[in-house]
C-alpha positions as CSV (number, residue, x, y, z in Angstrom):
1,M,107.8,89.7,145.9
2,R,107.7,88.4,149.5
3,I,110.3,86.4,151.0
4,T,109.2,84.5,154.2
5,E,111.3,82.9,156.5
6,N,109.1,80.0,157.4
7,K,111.5,78.5,160.4
8,C,109.4,78.5,163.5
9,P,111.5,80.9,166.1
10,W,110.4,78.6,169.1
11,C,111.0,74.9,167.9
12,G,113.0,75.5,165.0
13,R,110.8,73.4,162.4
14,D,109.8,74.6,159.2
15,I,106.1,75.9,159.0
16,E,104.4,75.1,155.8
17,K,102.4,78.5,155.2
18,P,103.2,81.3,157.9
19,S,100.5,83.5,158.6
20,F,99.9,86.6,157.5
21,Y,100.1,88.3,161.1
22,R,99.8,85.7,163.7
23,G,100.0,82.3,163.8
24,R,100.4,79.0,165.7
25,C,102.9,76.7,164.8
26,G,101.8,73.1,164.4
27,H,104.5,71.4,165.9
28,C,105.1,73.3,169.2
29,S,101.8,75.0,169.2
30,K,103.2,78.3,170.3
31,T,102.6,81.2,168.8
32,Y,104.7,83.7,166.4
33,E,104.3,86.7,164.7
34,S,105.3,87.9,160.9
35,F,107.4,91.0,160.8
36,L,110.2,92.9,158.5
37,F,113.5,94.7,159.5
38,L,113.8,98.5,158.3
39,Y,117.5,99.5,158.1
40,N,118.7,103.0,158.6
41,R,121.5,103.8,156.5
42,D,124.0,107.0,157.0
43,R,123.3,109.6,154.4
44,F,127.1,110.1,153.7
45,T,128.8,106.3,154.0
46,G,125.4,104.3,152.8
47,R,126.2,101.8,156.0
48,S,123.5,100.7,157.7
49,N,124.0,101.7,161.3
50,S,120.7,100.7,163.3
51,R,117.4,98.7,162.5
52,S,113.9,98.6,164.0
53,E,111.0,96.1,163.3
54,M,107.7,96.6,161.8
55,S,104.7,94.4,161.7
56,L,103.9,93.0,158.1
57,P,100.4,94.3,158.2
58,V,101.3,97.6,159.0
59,Y,103.8,97.7,156.4
60,Y,101.8,96.9,154.2
61,L,99.0,99.6,155.5
62,I,101.7,102.3,155.3
63,T,102.5,101.7,151.6
64,L,98.8,101.4,150.6
65,L,97.9,104.9,152.1
66,P,100.0,106.6,149.8
67,L,98.9,104.6,146.8
68,A,95.3,105.5,147.6
69,F,96.1,109.3,148.0
70,L,98.0,109.0,144.4
71,V,95.1,107.0,142.5
72,K,92.4,109.2,144.0
73,Y,94.5,112.8,142.7
74,S,95.8,110.9,139.8
75,F,92.2,110.7,138.3
76,R,91.5,114.4,139.3
77,A,94.3,115.5,137.6
78,F,93.5,113.2,134.7
79,K,90.0,115.2,134.2
80,N,91.7,118.6,134.0
81,S,94.8,118.0,131.9
82,F,95.8,115.2,129.7
83,G,99.5,115.6,130.3
84,S,99.4,115.4,134.0
85,G,97.1,112.8,134.4
86,I,99.3,110.7,132.5
87,I,102.4,111.6,134.1
88,S,100.3,110.9,137.4
89,L,99.3,107.2,136.3
90,V,103.0,106.8,135.3
91,M,103.8,107.7,138.8
92,C,101.3,105.4,140.2
93,V,102.3,102.4,138.2
94,L,106.0,103.1,139.3
95,Y,105.2,103.6,143.0
96,V,103.3,100.4,142.9
97,Y,106.5,98.3,141.4
98,L,108.6,99.8,143.8
99,A,106.0,99.4,146.9
100,Y,105.0,95.5,146.0
101,M,107.3,94.3,143.4
102,R,110.4,94.5,145.4
103,R,111.9,91.8,147.3
104,V,110.8,91.9,151.1
105,H,112.0,89.5,153.4
106,V,109.6,88.5,156.3
107,Y,110.8,86.9,159.4
108,L,108.9,85.2,162.2
109,K,109.6,86.2,166.0
110,K,108.4,84.5,169.0
111,V,105.2,86.1,170.6
112,E,105.4,86.0,174.9
113,K,102.4,84.7,176.6
114,S,101.3,87.3,179.4
115,G,101.4,85.6,182.8
116,E,97.4,85.3,183.1
117,Q,97.5,83.3,179.7
118,D,100.2,81.1,180.8
119,A,98.7,80.3,184.3
120,Q,95.7,79.2,182.5
121,E,97.3,76.8,179.9
122,N,99.4,75.4,183.0
123,G,96.2,75.0,185.1
124,G,94.4,73.1,182.0
125,E,97.4,71.1,181.6
126,R,97.7,69.9,185.4
127,E,93.7,69.1,184.9
128,Q,94.0,66.8,182.1
129,K,97.1,65.2,183.7
130,N,94.7,64.6,186.8
131,N,91.9,63.2,184.3
132,G,94.4,60.6,183.7
133,D,94.8,61.1,179.7
134,R,97.5,59.3,178.8
135,A,97.5,60.5,175.4
136,Q,97.6,64.1,176.3
137,G,100.1,63.8,179.0
138,D,102.6,62.4,176.5
139,S,101.8,65.5,174.3
140,H,102.3,68.0,177.2
141,E,105.9,65.9,177.9
142,E,106.9,66.6,174.8
143,A,105.9,70.1,174.9
144,D,107.5,71.0,178.3
145,G,110.6,69.2,176.4
146,D,110.4,71.8,173.9
147,R,110.2,74.3,176.7
148,D,113.2,73.2,178.5
149,A,115.1,73.2,175.4
150,D,114.4,76.6,174.8
151,N,115.6,77.6,178.1
152,A,118.4,75.4,177.8
153,P,121.3,77.6,179.1
154,V,123.4,79.2,176.6
155,V,126.6,81.5,176.3
156,V,125.8,84.9,174.2
157,R,129.0,86.3,172.8
158,K,129.6,89.0,170.1
159,V,130.9,88.0,167.2
160,F,133.2,89.9,164.1
161,L,132.2,88.7,160.7
162,S,134.6,89.6,157.7
163,D,133.1,92.2,155.1
164,D,130.1,92.3,157.3
165,L,127.8,90.1,154.9
166,S,125.3,89.8,157.9
167,C,122.3,91.9,157.3
168,G,119.8,88.9,157.4
169,F,120.5,87.1,160.6
170,Y,117.6,86.7,162.9
171,H,117.6,84.0,164.9
172,T,119.4,82.0,162.4
173,E,120.9,78.4,163.0
174,M,124.1,77.9,161.4
175,E,127.2,75.5,162.2
176,I,130.2,77.3,163.1
177,E,134.1,75.7,162.8
178,M,136.7,76.6,165.4
179,F,140.3,77.0,164.8
180,H,143.1,77.3,167.0
181,P,144.2,80.9,166.8
182,E,148.1,80.0,166.4
183,D,148.4,76.9,164.3
184,G,145.2,77.1,162.7
185,S,144.0,73.7,163.2
186,S,140.3,72.7,163.2
187,K,138.8,72.4,166.5
188,G,135.5,70.6,165.5
189,R,132.0,72.1,164.4
190,Q,129.2,73.0,166.6
191,A,125.7,74.2,165.9
192,V,125.0,77.7,167.1
193,V,122.1,80.4,166.9
194,F,122.8,83.9,165.6
195,H,121.0,87.2,166.3
196,M,121.3,90.5,165.3
197,T,120.7,93.4,167.4
198,E,119.1,96.9,166.9
199,N,122.6,98.4,166.5
200,L,123.3,95.5,164.2
201,D,126.0,93.7,166.4
202,I,125.8,90.1,165.8
203,L,125.2,87.9,168.9
204,M,126.3,84.0,168.7
205,E,124.3,81.6,171.1
206,V,126.6,78.5,172.0
207,P,125.2,76.0,174.3
208,E,126.9,75.9,177.8
209,N,127.7,72.6,177.6
210,A,129.8,73.2,174.3
211,P,133.6,72.6,174.5
212,L,135.6,75.5,175.8
213,I,136.8,76.9,172.5
214,F,133.4,77.7,171.2
215,K,133.0,80.1,174.4
216,Q,136.2,81.8,174.6
217,P,136.8,85.2,172.9
218,G,139.6,85.6,170.0
219,I,138.9,82.6,168.3
220,P,138.9,82.5,164.4
221,F,136.1,80.5,162.9
222,K,134.3,79.7,159.6
223,L,130.4,79.7,159.3
224,Y,128.4,77.4,157.0
225,D,124.6,77.5,156.6
226,R,122.2,74.8,157.0
227,E,123.3,72.8,153.8
228,G,127.2,73.2,155.1
229,I,127.8,75.5,152.8
230,W,130.6,77.9,153.5
231,V,129.1,81.7,154.1
232,N,131.6,84.0,155.8
233,H,134.4,83.7,158.6
234,G,135.4,86.0,161.7
235,I,136.3,85.9,165.2
236,T,134.8,85.8,168.5
237,L,134.5,88.7,170.4
238,E,133.5,89.8,174.4
239,L,130.4,88.5,175.6
240,A,127.3,90.3,175.4
241,G,126.9,93.3,177.5
242,D,130.3,93.4,178.3
243,H,132.9,96.2,177.2
244,P,135.6,95.8,174.6
245,D,139.3,96.1,175.8
246,L,140.0,99.1,173.6
247,F,143.5,100.6,173.0
248,Q,145.2,103.4,171.6
249,V,147.7,102.3,169.1
250,Q,150.1,104.3,166.9
251,L,151.3,102.7,163.8
252,S,154.1,103.4,161.0
253,L,151.4,102.9,158.1
254,P,153.3,102.9,154.9
255,S,152.1,105.7,152.5
256,E,151.2,103.2,149.8
257,A,149.4,101.0,152.3
258,G,146.6,103.4,152.7
259,K,144.2,103.3,155.7
260,L,143.0,100.4,157.7
261,S,139.7,98.8,156.7
262,R,136.9,98.5,159.4
263,D,135.4,95.4,157.5
264,V,138.3,93.0,157.9
265,Y,140.1,91.8,161.4
266,Y,143.8,91.8,161.7
267,T,146.3,89.8,163.9
268,A,148.9,91.3,166.0
269,I,152.0,90.1,167.6
270,V,152.3,92.3,171.2
271,R,155.4,91.7,173.1
272,M,154.7,91.1,176.7
273,G,157.9,90.7,178.9
274,E,160.1,88.3,177.2
275,E,157.4,86.5,175.3
276,K,155.1,87.4,172.3
277,E,151.4,86.8,172.0
278,L,149.0,86.7,169.2
279,F,145.9,89.0,169.4
280,Y,143.2,89.2,166.7
281,A,142.6,93.0,166.2
282,V,139.3,95.0,165.4
283,L,139.7,98.6,164.5
284,D,137.0,100.9,166.2
285,C,138.0,104.3,164.4
286,R,140.9,106.3,163.3
287,D,141.7,109.3,165.7
288,G,142.6,111.9,163.3
289,L,143.4,114.5,165.7
290,E,146.2,112.3,167.3
291,S,147.6,111.5,163.6
292,L,147.9,115.2,163.0
293,K,149.7,115.8,166.6
294,T,152.0,112.6,166.4
295,G,152.8,112.6,162.6
296,K,151.6,108.9,162.8
297,E,148.6,107.1,161.9
298,V,146.7,106.6,165.4
299,Y,143.8,104.3,165.6
300,E,141.3,102.9,168.4
301,V,141.8,98.8,168.1
302,K,140.1,96.3,170.1
303,L,142.2,93.3,171.0
304,Y,141.4,90.0,171.8
305,H,142.9,87.0,173.2
306,Q,141.6,83.5,173.9
307,D,143.1,83.8,177.8
308,Q,142.1,87.3,177.9
309,V,146.1,88.4,178.3
310,Q,145.5,91.9,177.1
311,K,143.7,93.2,180.4
312,K,147.2,92.5,181.9
313,L,149.0,94.3,179.0
314,A,152.1,96.9,180.3
315,I,152.0,100.2,178.1
316,P,153.8,101.2,176.1
317,A,154.3,98.1,174.0
318,D,155.5,97.0,170.8
319,L,153.2,95.9,168.2
320,R,153.5,94.3,164.7
321,L,150.0,94.4,162.7
322,Y,149.1,91.6,160.2
323,H,146.7,90.8,157.4
324,E,144.4,87.9,158.3
325,D,146.8,85.7,155.8
326,R,149.6,86.9,158.2
327,T,151.2,89.4,155.4
328,L,152.7,92.1,157.5
329,V,151.0,95.6,157.5
330,C,153.5,97.7,159.4
331,N,154.8,98.3,163.0
332,G,153.5,100.1,165.8
333,T,153.1,100.9,169.5
334,V,150.2,100.4,171.8
335,T,150.3,103.4,173.9
336,Y,147.1,104.0,175.8
337,Y,144.2,101.5,177.4
338,F,140.8,103.0,177.5
339,A,139.5,100.9,180.4
340,K,139.7,103.4,183.0
341,R,137.2,105.5,180.4
342,Y,134.7,103.1,181.0
343,L,134.5,103.7,184.9
344,F,133.4,107.3,184.1
345,E,130.8,106.5,181.2
346,Y,129.2,103.4,182.4
347,P,129.4,103.7,186.3
348,G,128.2,100.6,187.9
């Protein structure tokens, strides 16, 4: 069963019957292409760690070739042996079911035009405008407005979604509600666009003219779909292309608490001088070697604050780690800041 996302990637309006390969939107007249995602899963954990794209015709061609091979040799085996023929026929039916009856989610993506095509279209538009065709001029102005809207400046920031219910995000328009990091009061809603990179990072596009809190890191939020139904919650992270502020933390974790989870975020109270600051924490990994050496649970943790004061954190620093609901997990110490490591690993 094929499920097709019928939302135009250019103008965001619904397309009644998307084309099997490529087509033009009836509203903005721009070209789109149908494709699907292929997720690569870790053989030990079962988690998706990356994804790639495949055109829809190519997908069906790849699934059709093995089917033709099976059908051909099934009939050949059927002539020689009745039992082997039945087995081959059952395998063919099973293959058809797995290949064509399973749910396939198809998305639409933008198809960029070459410079020569763009120049030809721009030249055609100038010609029509010079001819004084007012109706055509209005339609071109509308198209130009759509193009300006597509090129409107945006702030692209990574986000963390709790429980990671996000594998279907691709150019998805959603609504986000921001909350004050300390008192939890609502700071309003804003329409945003979500993307997913090849390494499964979630990116959020926010208009540049949106309120400041929608563009800051370390802000908790709730996510709603187009119908206003709550989907998930999470926090905002660093800008796309920036490196996170990664710290090594030693935790006095009680044995009954177990290991910490990477699927949820935490809050942390860290002492900075005479004051205590509230941070949002996302686990990067557990350092097993350091844990054996120190006898404590050692994790690499990314810390976020709306004013980015973590960059001025004096090491070592006392830390109290909490769950999302602000129940205490354990106490600990921030022992190392990995900012200097990036200078060697990512020069320039």
